[in-house]
C-alpha positions in Angstrom: 258.5 164.2 80.2 257.8 165.3 76.6 254.1 166.0 76.6 254.2 167.8 73.2 255.5 164.7 71.4 252.7 162.6 72.9 250.0 165.1 72.2 250.9 165.3 68.5 250.2 161.6 68.0 247.2 161.8 70.3 245.8 164.7 68.2 246.2 162.5 65.1 244.2 159.8 66.8 241.6 162.3 67.9 240.9 163.4 64.4 241.4 160.1 62.5 238.5 159.8 60.1 237.3 163.4 60.7 236.8 163.7 56.9 238.3 161.4 54.3 239.4 162.2 50.7 237.8 163.7 48.6 236.8 165.6 51.8 233.2 166.2 50.5 230.3 165.5 52.8 228.3 164.1 49.9 230.6 161.1 49.3 229.4 157.8 50.8 232.4 157.3 53.1 231.9 160.7 54.7 228.2 160.1 55.4 229.0 157.6 58.1 232.1 159.0 59.9 233.9 158.1 63.2 235.1 154.5 62.9 237.4 154.5 65.9 236.9 154.9 69.6 233.1 155.6 69.7 231.4 155.2 73.1 227.7 155.2 72.4 224.9 155.7 74.9 224.2 152.3 76.5 220.5 152.2 75.2 221.6 152.3 71.5 220.6 149.0 69.9 224.0 148.2 68.6 225.4 148.4 72.1 222.7 146.2 73.4 223.4 143.7 70.6 227.1 143.7 71.5 228.4 145.0 68.2 229.3 148.5 69.5 230.5 149.8 72.9 229.3 152.2 75.6 232.6 151.8 77.6 236.2 151.1 77.2 238.5 149.3 79.6 242.3 149.8 79.9 244.9 148.0 82.0 248.5 149.0 82.3 251.5 148.1 84.4 253.6 150.6 86.5 257.1 149.7 87.8 257.3 151.3 91.2 260.2 153.4 92.5 260.0 153.0 96.3 262.0 156.1 97.1 259.2 158.5 95.9 255.4 158.6 96.1 253.6 157.2 93.0 251.3 159.6 91.2 249.4 159.2 87.9 247.7 161.9 85.9 244.9 160.7 83.6 243.5 162.8 80.8 240.5 161.5 78.9 240.1 163.2 75.5 237.3 162.9 73.0 235.3 164.8 70.4 231.7 165.8 70.8 229.5 166.1 67.8 227.6 169.4 67.2 225.2 170.5 64.5 226.2 173.8 63.0 223.7 176.1 61.3 225.0 178.1 58.3 223.7 179.7 55.2 224.5 176.6 53.3 222.4 174.5 55.6 223.1 172.3 58.7 226.3 170.3 58.9 228.1 168.3 61.6 231.2 169.5 63.3 233.0 168.6 66.5 234.4 170.2 69.7 237.3 168.8 71.7 236.5 167.7 75.3 238.9 166.8 78.1 238.4 165.3 81.5 241.4 165.2 83.9 241.8 163.4 87.2 244.6 162.0 89.4 245.4 158.7 91.0 245.5 157.9 94.0 243.5 161.0 94.9 240.5 160.1 92.7 238.9 156.7 92.3 235.6 157.7 90.7 234.8 160.7 88.6 231.6 161.7 86.9 231.6 164.1 84.0 228.8 166.0 82.4 228.9 168.3 79.4 225.8 170.5 79.3 224.7 172.1 76.0 226.5 175.3 75.2 224.0 178.0 74.4 225.4 179.3 71.0 223.1 180.4 68.3 225.1 178.8 65.5 225.2 175.3 66.8 223.2 172.6 68.6 225.0 170.4 71.2 223.5 167.5 73.2 224.2 166.5 76.8 226.8 163.8 77.5 227.1 162.1 80.9 229.7 159.5 82.0 232.0 158.0 84.6 235.7 157.3 84.9 236.7 154.6 87.4 240.3 153.9 88.5 241.2 150.7 90.3 244.7 149.5 91.2 246.2 146.3 92.6 249.8 145.4 93.6 251.5 142.6 91.8 254.5 141.9 93.9 256.6 144.5 95.6 257.6 146.6 92.6 254.7 146.3 90.2 251.2 147.9 90.1 248.4 147.2 87.7 246.1 150.2 87.0 242.7 149.6 85.6 240.7 152.5 83.9 237.1 152.3 82.9 235.5 155.0 80.9 231.7 154.7 80.6 229.1 156.6 78.6 226.1 156.8 80.9 224.0 159.2 78.8 220.3 158.4 78.7 218.7 157.8 75.3 215.6 156.1 73.9 216.0 152.4 72.9 215.0 153.1 69.3 217.5 155.9 68.8 219.2 155.9 65.4 222.9 156.1 64.7 223.0 159.8 63.6 221.2 160.8 66.8 223.1 158.4 69.0 226.4 160.0 67.8 225.2 163.3 69.2 225.3 161.6 72.7 228.5 159.7 72.1 232.2 160.1 72.9 234.0 160.1 69.6 237.7 159.0 69.2 237.9 158.5 72.9 241.4 157.9 74.3 243.4 158.5 77.5 246.9 160.0 78.0 248.6 158.9 81.2 251.6 160.4 82.9 253.4 159.0 85.9 255.9 160.2 88.6 257.5 157.9 91.1 257.4 155.0 88.7 257.6 153.9 85.0 255.1 152.3 82.7 255.9 148.8 81.4 255.5 148.2 77.7 252.8 145.7 77.0 254.2 145.0 73.5 257.7 144.3 74.6 257.8 143.9 78.4 261.0 142.9 80.3 261.3 139.2 81.0 260.3 139.6 84.7 257.0 141.3 83.7 256.0 139.2 80.7 253.4 137.1 82.5 251.8 140.2 84.1 251.7 142.0 80.7 250.1 139.0 79.1 247.4 139.0 81.7 246.4 142.7 81.0 243.0 143.0 79.4 242.2 146.0 77.2 238.8 146.5 75.5 238.3 149.2 72.9 241.8 150.5 73.1 245.4 149.4 73.6 248.1 151.2 75.8 251.4 152.1 74.1 254.4 154.0 75.5 254.4 157.6 74.2 256.8 160.6 74.1 260.5 160.3 73.5 262.2 156.9 73.6 263.4 155.4 76.0 261.4 157.4 78.6 258.6 155.4 80.2 256.6 158.2 81.9 253.8 158.6 79.4 251.2 156.1 78.0 248.6 156.5 75.3 245.5 154.3 75.5 244.7 154.4 71.8 241.6 153.0 70.0 243.9 152.6 67.0 246.5 149.9 67.2 249.9 151.5 67.4 253.5 150.6 68.3 255.4 152.0 71.3 256.6 155.6 70.8 254.6 156.4 67.7 255.5 159.6 65.9 254.3 162.0 63.3 256.7 162.1 60.3 258.6 165.4 60.4 258.0 165.8 56.7 254.2 166.0 57.2 252.7 169.5 56.6 249.7 168.8 58.7 246.6 166.6 59.3 245.0 164.7 56.4 242.7 162.8 58.8 243.5 159.5 57.1 246.3 157.5 58.7 246.1 154.7 56.1 247.2 157.1 53.3 250.5 158.8 52.5 250.7 162.6 52.6 252.3 162.6 49.1 249.4 160.7 47.6 246.7 162.8 49.3 248.4 166.0 48.3 248.4 164.9 44.6 244.7 163.9 44.9 243.7 167.2 46.4 245.4 169.0 43.5 243.1 167.2 41.1 239.9 168.4 42.7 237.6 170.5 40.4 236.6 174.0 41.4 233.1 172.6 42.1 234.5 169.9 44.4 236.7 172.5 46.2 233.6 174.7 46.8 231.9 171.8 48.5 235.0 171.1 50.6 235.1 174.7 51.8 231.6 174.1 53.3 232.8 171.1 55.3 234.2 172.8 58.4 237.2 174.9 59.5 239.7 172.0 59.6 238.9 170.8 56.1 239.1 174.3 54.8 242.5 174.7 56.4 243.7 171.5 54.8 242.5 172.6 51.3 244.0 176.1 51.7 247.3 174.7 53.0 247.6 172.3 50.1 246.8 174.9 47.5 249.4 177.3 48.9 252.3 174.9 49.4 251.6 171.7 47.4 255.0 171.8 45.6 256.8 172.2 48.9 254.8 169.4 50.5 255.6 167.0 47.7 259.3 167.9 47.8 259.5 167.1 51.5 257.5 163.8 51.4 258.8 162.3 48.1 261.5 159.7 48.6 261.9 160.3 52.4 263.8 157.5 54.0 263.7 156.6 57.7 266.3 154.3 59.3 265.0 151.3 61.2 265.6 151.1 65.0 268.3 148.6 66.1 267.0 145.3 67.3 267.3 144.5 71.0 270.5 142.5 71.9 268.6 140.0 74.1 266.5 138.6 71.3 
């Protein structure tokens, strides 16, 4: 089980859209952040209207190995928004949150993050539930259903900026299994195709993670991915924008004015690290990423 390989791609999902080029909070696209995997409080008007979600639903298949007991570890990961007070004024930042549980030991879990009493930041309370339900589909197949629900109380007229303070941002799950193997929903074996087609996923989609061909880890991602997604080895670090190439973003950051860079430096620790990393090693980054060629995986013989 290669947890580190799965966590790298999960971290990229976690911080997707954290701050977009030109990485200044004054730009329009950085005034309304967090496009993926937001679970709002259920009272928020967009949730009540059906245009946003307070919950996500995942269904996956596990091929059972009868000789050993089946065990699944579930890790819910998300970001929680905090308001940071500084000499330059208040700004939004995030803290990573994790909730872990096991199946079959746990079937219902409530989680609660109370505000942390720190002078430099304000953090609201988030309440929620994780529900696991399983059903056998024949002798050697199990369907596992996972519901993650934001149950935080909020007024019906709450606005988006305030609702985000009570939301799970970039919410996703990492699953690992022993005593069985996950079945790809994108490319299932012939005997499991009908069961895979019947799986229903809302707000995320499960893909195999880790090192191919192992099937002991699954990432329930709010961003559509293929099985065994990977971070390019040439990448120097996060740019928080999976739709752009590292080479292009490196070149763009190099064109920022001193005034723009000063604004970037006030945008939070991760954005400061991005700017400093690029300024220190831009030429090396460009040399690694320019003209990189990746061979395609061979097609399956049974197609």
